[in-house]
Structure formats: C-alpha cells, structure tokens
C-alpha positions in Angstrom: 74.2 -4.9 -7.5 73.5 -7.7 -5.1 70.3 -9.0 -3.6 69.3 -11.4 -0.9 67.5 -14.7 -1.4 64.9 -15.3 1.2 63.3 -18.6 2.3 60.3 -17.0 4.0 57.5 -16.0 1.5 57.6 -12.3 0.3 54.9 -10.0 1.7 51.6 -10.7 0.0 52.6 -14.1 -1.2 53.2 -13.1 -4.9 53.9 -15.7 -7.6 56.6 -15.3 -10.2 54.9 -15.5 -13.6 56.8 -17.2 -16.4 56.0 -17.3 -20.1 55.3 -20.7 -21.6 59.0 -21.0 -22.4 59.8 -20.7 -18.6 61.3 -17.2 -18.9 59.9 -14.4 -16.8 57.4 -12.2 -18.7 59.3 -9.2 -17.4 62.5 -8.6 -15.3 61.8 -5.0 -14.5 59.4 -4.8 -13.0 59.7 -8.5 -12.1 56.6 -10.3 -13.4 54.8 -11.0 -10.1 51.1 -11.6 -9.6 49.2 -11.3 -6.3 48.2 -14.7 -4.9 44.5 -14.0 -5.6 45.2 -13.5 -9.4 47.2 -16.7 -9.5 44.5 -18.7 -7.9 42.0 -17.3 -10.4 44.4 -18.2 -13.3 44.8 -21.7 -11.9 41.0 -22.2 -11.9 40.7 -20.8 -15.4 43.4 -23.3 -16.5 45.6 -20.5 -17.9 48.8 -21.4 -15.9 50.7 -24.5 -14.7 51.8 -24.4 -11.1 55.6 -25.0 -11.0 56.4 -24.4 -7.4 54.4 -23.7 -4.2 54.8 -22.0 -0.8 54.3 -23.9 2.4 51.0 -22.1 2.9 47.5 -23.3 2.3 44.4 -21.3 1.4 41.0 -22.8 2.3 37.4 -22.3 1.6 34.5 -24.5 2.9 34.9 -26.9 -0.1 38.5 -26.2 -1.3 42.1 -26.3 -0.2 45.2 -25.4 -2.1 48.9 -24.6 -1.5 49.7 -21.1 -2.7 51.8 -21.1 -5.9 55.2 -19.4 -5.8 56.0 -19.9 -9.5 53.5 -20.4 -12.4 54.0 -20.7 -16.1 51.5 -19.5 -18.7 50.0 -22.3 -20.8 50.1 -20.2 -24.0 53.2 -18.4 -25.1 53.0 -14.6 -25.1 55.1 -13.1 -27.9 57.7 -10.7 -26.6 58.7 -9.3 -30.1 56.1 -6.6 -30.2 57.2 -3.0 -30.1 57.4 -1.6 -26.6 54.9 1.0 -25.6 56.2 4.6 -25.4 55.8 5.3 -21.7 57.8 7.4 -19.2 58.8 4.2 -17.4 60.0 2.4 -20.6 61.9 5.6 -21.7 63.7 5.7 -18.3 64.4 1.9 -18.5 65.8 2.3 -22.1 68.1 5.1 -20.8 69.2 3.1 -17.6 67.4 5.6 -15.2 70.1 8.1 -15.9 70.3 11.6 -17.5 71.5 11.2 -21.0 73.5 14.5 -20.7 75.3 14.2 -17.4 74.5 10.6 -16.1 72.8 11.7 -12.9 70.1 9.3 -11.6 68.4 12.1 -9.7 65.3 14.3 -10.4 64.6 12.6 -13.8 62.4 14.1 -16.5 62.3 13.7 -20.2 63.6 16.0 -22.9 62.8 16.6 -26.6 66.2 16.4 -28.4 64.8 18.6 -31.2 62.6 20.9 -29.1 58.8 20.9 -29.7 59.1 24.6 -30.5 61.3 23.6 -33.5 59.0 20.9 -34.7 60.3 18.0 -32.5 57.9 15.2 -32.0 57.2 13.1 -28.9 58.7 9.8 -30.0 61.3 7.2 -29.1 63.7 8.8 -31.7 63.4 12.3 -30.2 63.0 11.9 -26.4 65.7 11.2 -23.8 65.8 10.9 -20.1 67.2 14.1 -18.6 67.7 15.4 -15.0 65.8 18.6 -14.2 69.0 20.8 -14.1 70.2 19.6 -17.6 66.7 19.9 -19.0 66.4 23.4 -17.7 69.9 24.3 -18.9 69.2 23.0 -22.4 65.9 24.8 -22.6 64.4 25.2 -26.1 67.7 24.5 -27.9 69.1 21.4 -29.6 72.0 19.6 -27.8 74.4 21.1 -30.3 73.1 24.7 -29.7 73.3 24.1 -25.9 76.8 22.6 -26.2 75.5 19.4 -24.5 76.4 16.0 -25.9 74.1 13.0 -25.6 75.7 9.9 -23.9 74.2 7.6 -26.5 72.2 7.6 -29.8 68.4 8.0 -29.5 66.3 5.2 -31.0 63.3 2.9 -30.5 64.3 -0.1 -28.3 63.1 -3.6 -28.9 61.2 -5.5 -26.2 64.3 -7.8 -25.9 66.5 -4.7 -25.3 64.2 -3.5 -22.6 64.1 -6.9 -21.0 67.9 -7.1 -21.0 68.1 -3.5 -19.6 65.6 -4.5 -16.9 68.0 -7.3 -15.7 70.3 -4.5 -14.6 67.9 -3.6 -11.8 67.1 -6.6 -9.7 64.8 -6.4 -6.7 66.3 -6.4 -3.3 64.9 -9.8 -2.3 64.0 -12.9 -4.2 62.2 -16.0 -3.0 64.4 -19.2 -3.2 61.7 -20.9 -5.4 62.3 -18.3 -8.1 66.0 -18.7 -8.5 66.0 -21.4 -11.2 64.1 -19.0 -13.5 66.0 -15.7 -12.9 69.5 -14.8 -14.0 71.2 -12.3 -11.6 74.3 -12.4 -9.4 72.8 -13.1 -6.0 73.9 -13.2 -2.3 72.4 -16.0 -0.2 70.8 -15.0 3.1 72.4 -16.6 6.1 
C-alpha cells in the first residue's frame, strides 16, 4: 500500500502525537490530536513541541506556531492488555473474514456459539463476513465444515500496533516522516 507525503498542512491542522520514546502512540488509527488539544497540552506542559507548521494562532496577548509533531513528557506504557472492542478485533484479524478472507460486510462470530456456552472473549470471537456468519449459523466451524484462517487468541498491544502499520493513511505530512515507518510515495 502506498501513500502520498504532503507539504501543505492536513485539513484541521492535526499534530502527530508521540510517546516519550518518540514512537507514535498508535499507528491505526494514527495518533493525531486536533490543534486545539495540542495547544492545551502545550500550556499544561504535558508535551514537547518537536515540529511546527508555518501557521500561527493568535489571541490578544499570545502568538504561537501550530505544532505538527509533539512528544509526551511522560511515557505511556504500551504493554497493557488491549481492550476487547469491535475495532480491535477487526484490527487483530486484518479487517478480513477469518473463514473466506473477504474484507466486505464484516461482523463478528462466536467460534463456539453462544447457544453452546461460547463466551464473548478474544479467544472465542473472530471477524466474519455476513455471508460466512450466516452460513455457519449456530454451529462450530467443524460442524459447518468451515476452517478458520488462523488461531484465535488475545493479541498484545504490540501485535495490534504492528498490525496497524499495515493500514497507513492516504496522506502524511512531511514533518511526520521521521517518526513513522511505512513505504511512502513522495508527492510531486
């Protein structure tokens, strides 16, 4: 997947937010804060400004260039267990049905159906397209003669971050490049 690097500021003037170790807090979605939140964080002394846009915001007694990259002053540990959410489940499974591989019409499926005592947990839920989910119904994959593409387990935050790097945004501001690690295509 390729993306373009832009020299003009992205719409809304967002800032890339880095952890105290200068790595993005998140790749997918990319850790961006609106400029208003960034200005507030600067005033509260929670971030260091690393790079700025060529745009100034003013008030009657204040003037400041808008930050394009900031780093948190205090490290936020990334080793906590990820929350079980629909988005994180889809991210773990690469936004693809775990039965047929389709990226369309995604839902989630209980591997061991709830009607048979299956729980809603990382270890029992997979991403499934609506047709596969309907076809499987209240059966196990074995009973439905449907094989899973991979084993089902709880991901680590690191694994979700790595998986998120597979889905870069369409455009990146040039001031963010030193902190992101994707194959990129420079805009002419």
